[in-house]
Steps between C-alpha positions, in 0.01 A plus 500: 500500500719343769576735789871462448474633144299801608748580775782462248346761271441741785867464612617573144290815486622609843868462409453691175316786667758526778781513243325772303443725802872564529471699178279768659778669702504876435831673433568872528731563206304612198488627146232741376359491148257695286401486135706808412766476770843627410675485837725237659214310679626605843196679636144608416654827385739327257304217348625304200320292242397138578762381248779675692371370834485142370864534389612633839287307748666241725360232731342653811413828333155649432383671182237767577271588208395864505180580315424301183739297288358461146776284353466122549814343641671160541664457841782247470705582809481265800512562871598239760314303762599741781518805269216512248460788256183693574299703248243719671252785454369681199323381184611306193254588226582342166207654316556523124804270495522156344763341722351166618524600870488821694754339737696185425711360781765247403727546803456322836456616859291807398221666694243721324319694774221757466525558125206569274540303172267572209444486128746221419450377146467131590602495869521749778787329677663172387756315707761256381733521803502305827406642845312798361243659733225731373308664783273791591469596132218582258507311168222611269378584148761283341474297174457801274589292196223582246458131433343473844386851598276707276544870426223582747702335777286188533639149466431319173243230558566339165838368609516145637845527665864602461472818704749608765436598857562766768769289657687182410769290666635329192709190420801492734353749746509305821448573872330836442221679687198709401385665825237762575458634148190629321476356149209613280365608159746286303376363160622151588574334833590688816770295673659212311771234541629301201741218582603674823590332829459610856289812433312647794181696408377654825261780598435646154182669385443377147189640334340579165743330268387353169580133522613358837596670829779258593616246243758227577624321189735198511659617825603330827508580872267801477329648808189714444362644823299791639422655161176665391378431145199712411325629189277810507567672166308361200745675266746224587257208466594241235199414284275660766648288779735614774854365520570161658646543849780242500591252228764230468622402156707267288538684168693362207803690368721407209784714642514361853535156653202353687489566874245316719285726719560387856489605867250794487337628818202731467405602855293769669414709195177691430342461154207730443282539187755318289540154349621242743816290514559273204749308282571569131711260290624469146747212532432126466484315832467826693428452870549658844740401770478603868255789489354635823196733493407589857340768719394715204178709486292508181239779491259520203728298279362471148646161406532179704709619795762230452527276197789262440423230240543136606808430290710181488814578696344744745659450840498681828207736442355633826199733516394583854357764735381737226204731555249579226248784523215506249700303248424130519618209706837456666698222330682256721655260250851370540705270282 
């Protein structure tokens, strides 16, 4: 890959990350919510319901979750670049519900900070808005849909696909961040992007999910750095094999236009006792454009550490400076 192209990709990532950081400003004005709150949201002593808080909240304000919210919610309000809306604290536990998501964010300039998200029917948290940051949170035991999770809590090994994930930045969810989260025990993927742009996936601990730790499907300008992907719990193995660490994909959808996967940087991650980094495709003429895999460590990886098929149309693939421990030979191919 020409040096100028690599520098260009790095500059794009740098600009996107700098822009996103402005959304992490903390504001003092807040609203307090609880599952049974009947107050006016003004203090921890007068909490309201999440529904009331969503109706009242304005850009620059913080919603504080007290205890456990058991009702899934759709957050459609938007903050602003210099005044994001922050949702922080507490637990969202959708156990026993059949809403598709425990939390569904359709607004923009939102920060979800230090929230535990669990038992979503298909997804723990799904994002359709721009400039949404999810950080310092635990996202686990999602995909409770009985098509994919058995009554004993284990994932259904007879299913070939179609499951949800702990997290997903979905079509139209651009310039978001997943930072410093723990994502685990989901009967599908852990962290996913589907036709998203500019997503930063940084410093997450992604472990013991059923399918893939981090899955990037038909997305562009994605930066994946300083994450740990690990599998220790055989209860979340798929067909007796641990999850794949990181996978890129070009799946076929009859309800969405084709988007070429492009400009993906996978840098300085640790993959341990998982499948390696690979590419999965369902579309004719699928190929990869401008993919950098560098400075990663593979420890006891169960599949080839890095496998990208030699497809017509592949361009700008760089694999360099990766370290492999007890898991094969370091690939160095570029095309």
